[in-house]
C-alpha positions in Angstrom: 0.0 0.0 0.0 1.3 3.5 -0.9 -0.2 6.0 1.5 2.2 8.9 0.9 2.6 9.3 -2.9 5.0 12.2 -3.2 6.5 15.2 -1.4 7.7 18.5 -2.9 8.1 22.2 -2.2 4.9 24.2 -2.1 4.4 26.3 -5.2 5.6 29.9 -4.8 7.5 29.2 -1.5 10.8 31.0 -1.3 13.4 29.1 0.7 15.7 31.1 3.1 19.4 30.8 2.9 19.7 29.0 6.2 19.6 25.5 7.6 17.9 23.3 6.7 17.0 25.0 3.4 20.6 25.4 2.4 21.2 21.7 2.3 21.9 20.9 -1.4 19.3 18.2 -1.7 16.7 20.3 0.0 17.5 23.3 -2.2 17.3 21.1 -5.3 14.1 19.3 -4.3 11.3 19.4 -6.8 9.0 16.4 -6.4 10.0 13.2 -4.8 7.7 10.2 -5.6 7.3 7.1 -3.4 6.5 4.2 -5.7 7.1 1.3 -3.3 5.7 0.3 0.1 9.3 0.5 1.4 11.7 3.4 0.5 15.3 3.4 1.7 17.1 6.8 2.0 20.9 6.4 1.8 23.7 8.9 1.9 26.7 10.0 3.9 26.4 12.0 7.1 25.1 15.5 6.3 23.6 14.5 3.0 20.1 15.6 4.1 18.3 12.3 4.3 17.4 12.6 8.0 16.6 16.3 7.6 14.0 15.5 4.9 12.6 12.5 6.8 12.1 14.7 9.9 10.4 17.4 7.8 8.0 14.8 6.1 7.1 13.6 9.6 6.4 17.1 10.7 4.3 17.9 7.6 2.4 14.6 8.0 1.8 15.3 11.7 2.9 11.8 12.7 3.1 10.9 16.3 6.7 10.7 17.6 8.2 8.1 19.9 10.3 10.7 21.7 9.7 12.1 25.1 8.2 15.3 23.5 5.5 15.4 20.9 6.9 16.2 17.4 5.2 19.6 17.4 6.9 20.6 20.6 10.3 18.9 20.4 12.9 21.7 20.3 15.4 19.6 18.4 12.9 19.4 15.5 12.3 23.1 15.2 14.2 23.3 11.8 12.3 20.2 10.6 9.0 21.8 11.4 10.0 24.9 9.5 10.9 22.9 6.5 7.8 20.8 6.8 5.7 23.9 6.5 7.3 24.5 3.1 6.5 21.0 1.8 3.5 19.8 -0.1 2.5 16.1 0.6 0.3 14.2 -1.9 -1.5 11.3 -0.5 -2.9 8.2 -2.4 -4.7 7.3 0.8 -4.4 9.4 3.9 -3.9 7.4 7.0 -4.2 8.4 10.6 -2.0 5.6 11.7 1.8 5.6 11.8 4.9 6.7 13.7 8.0 8.8 13.4 11.1 7.4 15.2 14.6 8.5 15.6 16.8 5.9 17.3 17.9 8.3 20.0 14.3 9.1 20.9 13.5 5.5 21.8 15.5 5.4 25.0 13.6 8.4 26.3 10.4 6.7 25.5 11.5 3.5 27.3 12.4 5.6 30.5 9.1 7.4 30.3 7.1 4.2 30.1 9.0 2.7 33.0 8.3 5.8 35.1 4.6 5.8 34.2 4.2 2.2 35.0 6.0 2.7 38.4 3.7 5.6 39.2 0.6 3.7 38.4 1.7 0.7 40.4 2.3 3.0 43.4 -1.1 4.6 43.0 -2.7 1.2 42.9 -0.9 0.2 46.1 -2.1 3.4 47.8 -5.7 2.5 47.0 -5.5 -0.3 49.6 -5.0 2.3 52.3 -7.4 4.8 51.0 -10.2 2.2 50.6 -9.4 0.2 53.7 -12.9 1.0 55.2 -14.8 0.6 51.9 -16.3 -2.5 50.3 -14.4 -4.8 48.0 -16.6 -3.6 45.2 -15.7 0.0 45.7 -12.0 -0.8 45.9 -12.2 -2.9 42.8 -14.1 -0.2 40.9 -11.5 2.4 41.8 -8.6 0.1 40.9 -9.9 -0.8 37.4 -8.4 2.1 35.4 -4.9 1.4 36.9 -5.3 -2.4 36.3 -6.3 -1.8 32.7 -3.3 0.5 32.0 -0.8 -1.8 33.7 -2.2 -4.9 31.9 -2.0 -3.0 28.6 1.7 -2.2 29.2 2.5 -5.8 30.1 0.6 -7.1 27.0 2.5 -4.7 24.7 5.9 -4.5 26.3 6.2 -7.5 28.7 8.2 -6.7 31.8 9.2 -3.3 30.4 11.4 -2.0 27.6 14.1 -1.2 30.2 14.2 -4.8 31.4 15.6 -6.1 28.1 18.7 -5.4 25.9 18.5 -2.4 23.6 18.1 -4.6 20.6 15.4 -6.8 22.1 13.5 -3.8 23.5 13.7 -2.1 20.1 12.1 -5.0 18.4 9.4 -5.4 21.1 8.6 -1.7 20.6 8.2 -2.2 16.9 6.0 -5.2 17.3 3.8 -3.3 19.7 3.5 -0.1 17.7 3.4 -1.3 14.1 -0.3 -1.7 13.0 -1.8 -2.3 9.6 -2.3 0.5 7.1 0.2 2.8 8.9 2.9 5.2 7.6 6.2 4.7 9.4 9.2 7.0 9.1 12.3 5.5 10.8 15.6 7.3 11.1 18.6 4.9 11.5 16.6 2.1 13.2 19.6 -0.1 13.0 21.5 1.8 15.7 20.8 -0.6 18.6 20.3 -3.7 16.5 22.8 -6.5 15.9 23.0 -7.9 12.3 20.6 -10.8 13.4 18.1 -8.3 14.9 18.3 -6.2 11.7 17.2 -9.3 9.8 14.4 -9.7 12.2 13.3 -6.1 11.6 13.3 -6.8 7.8 11.0 -9.8 8.5 8.7 -7.5 10.5 8.6 -4.9 7.8 7.7 -7.6 5.3 4.8 -8.7 7.5 3.5 -5.2 7.9 3.8 -4.3 4.2 1.5 -7.3 3.6 -1.0 -5.6 5.9 -1.0 -2.3 4.1 1.8 -0.4 5.9 4.3 1.9 4.2 7.8 2.6 5.4 10.4 5.2 4.7 13.8 4.5 6.3 17.0 6.5 6.5 19.8 4.1 7.1 23.5 3.4 6.9 23.0 -0.4 7.2 23.7 -2.5 4.1 21.5 -5.1 5.7 18.4 -2.8 5.8 19.3 -1.4 2.4 18.8 -5.0 1.0 15.1 -5.0 2.0 13.3 -7.0 -0.7 11.3 -4.9 -3.3 12.4 -1.6 -1.7 13.1 1.5 -3.7 16.5 3.0 -2.8 17.1 6.7 -3.1 20.7 8.1 -2.8 21.2 11.6 -1.3 24.9 11.7 -2.2 26.1 14.3 -4.7 23.7 17.0 -3.9 20.6 15.5 -5.5 18.2 12.7 -4.8 18.5 9.8 -7.4 17.3 6.2 -7.6 20.1 3.7 -6.9 20.8 0.0 -7.3 21.8 -1.9 -4.2 25.0 -3.3 -5.8 26.1 0.2 -6.8 25.8 1.8 -3.3 29.1 3.0 -1.8 28.2 1.7 1.6 27.6 -1.8 0.2 30.8 -1.8 -1.9 32.9 -0.6 1.1 31.4 -3.2 3.5 31.9 -6.0 1.0 35.5 -4.9 0.4 36.2 -4.6 4.1 34.8 -8.0 4.9 36.8 -9.6 2.0 40.1 -8.1 3.2 40.0 -6.1 6.5 43.8 -5.7 6.6 43.6 -3.7 3.3 41.9 -1.0 5.3 43.3 -1.5 8.8 47.0 -1.4 7.9 46.5 2.3 7.1 45.3 3.2 10.6 
């Protein structure tokens, strides 16, 4: 399913000569079309792939996984400004989805742990507050807390902070990915081992079969190999389609694995 069909600059909008508008790929952006359920954005650091991904998330008003909502996160102020200059064309507008930067996940995990602890404490306090009330009244008062705690355990088990980073990342994705959603993921490979990255690819495949669309910015040759994905390179100051075998990241990783000493002897 293609939900977001294309993104481009709004007609007549004049871009200021300041970040993020002075990034070459942003300055040169005309219309960027999404033709596959999975689109992979690749490029060196500073090429603009994360900048554009953040701006699309802001323009689409996607919920963010960070501790602050996307519309209030101070670190995304430039992305919101760029998002206001973008025009999004939808094939099918969806209210489902998520924007995730790898660094935001850990703030989310801490916030969930704190919220669960507070609810468990409030639930414990009810025993004292309702000591002279009936079991029915005590049970009625505890229901909202029990429902929320049960929901957290159902979705996240013993807690995202009770697992390794890679394990908790996958648990988070499994809990938050739903059919017919639009998901913008910035470097999701950060806490994932190669094996866990393959597990993420399997999860993406399952969700695509259920109508989800993904746009990923990544440095991982494993994620770049996502079957049937469109690859867009941000290197060279313009956005261009690219073949997996031609990507610099893939060639460099292959050469390094074939002969590490060829690179390490120059250190």
